[in-house]
C-alpha positions as CSV (number, residue, x, y, z in Angstrom):
1,M,8.2,-10.7,1.7
2,T,5.3,-11.9,3.8
3,D,2.1,-10.0,4.4
4,Q,3.1,-9.6,8.1
5,E,6.4,-8.0,7.0
6,L,4.6,-5.7,4.6
7,L,2.3,-4.6,7.4
8,E,5.2,-3.9,9.7
9,L,6.9,-1.7,7.1
10,A,3.7,0.1,6.3
11,A,3.1,0.7,10.0
12,K,6.6,2.2,10.2
13,A,5.9,4.5,7.3
14,A,2.7,5.7,9.0
15,S,4.6,6.2,12.3
16,L,2.5,3.6,14.1
17,R,3.9,1.8,17.1
18,I,3.4,-2.0,17.0
19,S,2.3,-3.3,20.4
20,N,1.6,-6.9,19.2
21,R,1.6,-9.1,16.2
22,L,-1.6,-11.1,15.6
23,T,-1.4,-14.7,14.5
24,A,-4.6,-14.3,12.5
25,G,-3.1,-11.5,10.5
26,G,-2.7,-7.9,11.2
27,L,-1.1,-5.9,14.0
28,M,-2.1,-4.2,17.2
29,V,-0.9,-0.6,16.9
30,C,-1.1,2.7,18.6
31,S,-0.2,6.3,17.7
32,K,-0.3,9.8,19.2
33,A,-3.8,10.3,17.7
34,R,-5.0,6.9,19.0
35,P,-2.9,5.9,22.0
36,S,-4.9,2.8,22.9
37,P,-3.8,-0.4,21.0
38,H,-6.2,-1.3,18.3
39,K,-6.2,-4.0,15.5
40,W,-4.8,-2.7,12.2
41,N,-4.8,-4.6,8.9
42,P,-4.9,-2.4,5.8
43,L,-4.6,-5.6,3.7
44,A,-8.1,-6.7,4.9
45,S,-9.7,-3.4,6.0
46,D,-10.9,-0.8,3.6
47,S,-10.9,1.9,6.3
48,D,-7.4,1.0,7.5
49,A,-6.1,1.1,3.9
50,M,-7.9,4.5,3.3
51,R,-6.4,6.0,6.4
52,L,-3.0,4.8,5.5
53,A,-3.3,6.2,2.0
54,V,-4.5,9.6,3.3
55,H,-1.8,9.7,6.0
56,L,0.9,9.1,3.4
57,D,-0.6,11.4,0.7
58,M,-1.2,8.5,-1.7
59,T,-3.4,8.4,-4.7
60,T,-4.8,5.2,-6.2
61,R,-5.8,4.6,-9.8
62,F,-7.3,1.7,-11.8
63,Y,-6.5,0.7,-15.3
64,G,-9.3,-1.3,-17.0
65,N,-10.2,-4.5,-15.3
66,A,-6.6,-5.6,-14.5
67,C,-4.5,-3.1,-12.5
68,A,-4.6,-1.1,-9.3
69,Q,-1.9,1.4,-8.6
70,A,-0.9,3.4,-5.5
71,T,1.5,6.2,-5.7
72,R,2.7,9.2,-3.7
73,P,2.6,12.2,-6.0
74,G,4.9,15.2,-5.8
75,G,8.4,14.4,-4.7
76,P,10.0,11.1,-4.2
77,A,7.5,8.4,-5.2
78,A,6.7,5.0,-3.9
79,Y,4.9,3.4,-6.8
80,E,3.3,0.0,-6.8
81,T,0.9,-1.7,-9.2
82,V,-1.1,-4.9,-8.5
83,D,-2.5,-7.1,-11.3
84,Y,-5.9,-8.4,-10.3
85,S,-7.2,-9.5,-13.7
86,G,-10.9,-8.8,-13.2
87,G,-10.9,-10.0,-9.6
88,D,-11.5,-8.0,-6.4
89,R,-10.7,-4.3,-7.1
90,M,-10.8,-3.4,-3.4
91,A,-8.4,-6.1,-2.4
92,A,-6.0,-5.0,-5.2
93,A,-6.2,-1.4,-4.1
94,R,-5.5,-2.3,-0.5
95,R,-2.5,-4.4,-1.5
96,A,-1.2,-1.6,-3.8
97,I,-1.5,0.9,-0.9
98,V,0.3,-1.4,1.6
99,L,3.0,-2.3,-0.9
100,A,3.7,1.4,-1.6
101,A,3.7,2.2,2.1
102,A,6.1,-0.7,2.7
103,V,8.5,0.9,0.2
104,M,8.3,4.1,2.2
105,G,8.8,2.2,5.5
106,R,12.1,0.6,4.3
107,A,14.1,3.8,4.4
108,P,14.0,7.0,6.5
109,S,12.9,8.9,3.5
110,P,10.6,7.8,0.7
111,R,12.3,6.5,-2.4
112,P,11.1,5.3,-5.8
113,C,10.6,1.5,-6.1
114,S,11.1,-0.4,-9.3
115,R,8.1,-1.3,-11.4
116,P,7.5,-4.9,-12.3
117,S,8.9,-5.7,-15.7
118,S,6.9,-6.8,-18.7
119,T,3.5,-7.5,-17.2
120,A,0.0,-7.0,-18.4
121,C,-0.3,-4.1,-16.0
122,D,2.8,-2.4,-17.6
123,D,1.2,-2.7,-21.1
124,Q,-2.1,-1.2,-19.9
125,L,-0.2,1.6,-18.1
126,R,1.7,2.5,-21.2
127,E,-1.5,2.6,-23.2
128,A,-3.2,4.7,-20.7
129,D,-0.3,7.2,-20.5
130,H,0.2,7.4,-24.2
131,G,-3.1,7.2,-25.8
């Protein structure tokens, strides 16, 4: 799935109306709270990602220097983990938030997504949860 497709699904989950797709990345969106079209790209903007996470009741967590996770607690969960292996923690958090939001945007109601199998992130998650 392309970044643009992820953004469109995340916008759907957040009940944003897409008014234009930007060739440089991102979308022009509007909502009831903000009816004038404005640029929106939570993959690149910390503030857009934070607003998206808050709007969708997400939490984010980090595991060591390798994993960022975004999840929606309490009820059906959209769960995404991004391996960043010591790189940009903010970019990893933004991507995890957008991935989880895209899962929510795929269906009328949120549903769990599958976790990646056998990755370094999975190993760290198991260690953090069990010890």
